[in-house]
C-alpha positions as CSV (number, residue, x, y, z in Angstrom):
1,M,7.3,13.0,30.6
2,E,10.3,15.0,31.7
3,E,10.3,16.8,28.4
4,L,6.6,17.7,28.9
5,A,7.4,19.0,32.5
6,K,10.1,21.2,31.1
7,K,7.8,22.7,28.5
8,I,5.1,23.4,31.1
9,E,7.7,24.9,33.4
10,Q,8.9,27.2,30.6
11,I,5.4,28.4,29.9
12,L,4.8,29.1,33.6
13,N,8.1,31.0,33.9
14,Q,7.5,33.1,30.9
15,F,3.9,33.9,32.1
16,I,5.2,34.9,35.5
17,Q,7.9,37.2,34.0
18,E,5.5,38.9,31.6
19,E,2.8,39.4,34.2
20,M,5.0,40.3,37.2
21,G,3.9,43.9,37.8
22,N,0.5,43.5,36.3
23,R,-2.8,42.5,37.9
24,L,-3.7,39.1,36.6
25,S,-6.8,39.3,34.7
26,Q,-9.3,36.5,34.1
27,F,-8.3,36.5,30.4
28,A,-4.6,36.0,31.3
29,M,-5.4,33.0,33.5
30,I,-7.6,31.5,30.8
31,A,-4.8,32.0,28.2
32,L,-2.3,30.3,30.5
33,K,-4.7,27.4,31.1
34,E,-5.2,26.9,27.4
35,M,-1.4,27.0,26.7
36,V,-0.8,24.3,29.3
37,I,-3.7,22.1,28.2
38,N,-2.5,22.4,24.6
39,E,1.0,21.3,25.5
40,I,-0.3,18.3,27.3
41,R,-2.7,17.3,24.5
42,N,0.0,17.7,21.8
43,Y,2.7,16.0,23.8
44,K,4.1,13.0,21.9
45,P,6.9,11.1,23.9
46,G,10.0,10.5,21.8
47,N,10.6,6.9,22.9
48,I,8.3,5.3,25.4
49,K,10.9,2.7,26.4
50,D,13.2,5.5,27.5
51,E,10.4,7.0,29.6
52,V,9.7,3.7,31.2
53,K,13.3,3.1,32.2
54,K,13.4,6.4,34.1
């Protein structure tokens, strides 16, 4: 799960850097939402036992 959180954080950081001076459009927000949802859907934990131990 920590791996997924890092990927989502990376997407959000990149989005913020690229959109800093720009007005956020509805299309930009939809694209961001789709990227985050796709990462969550495609996430496959490496070893579930390791995740449970944390």
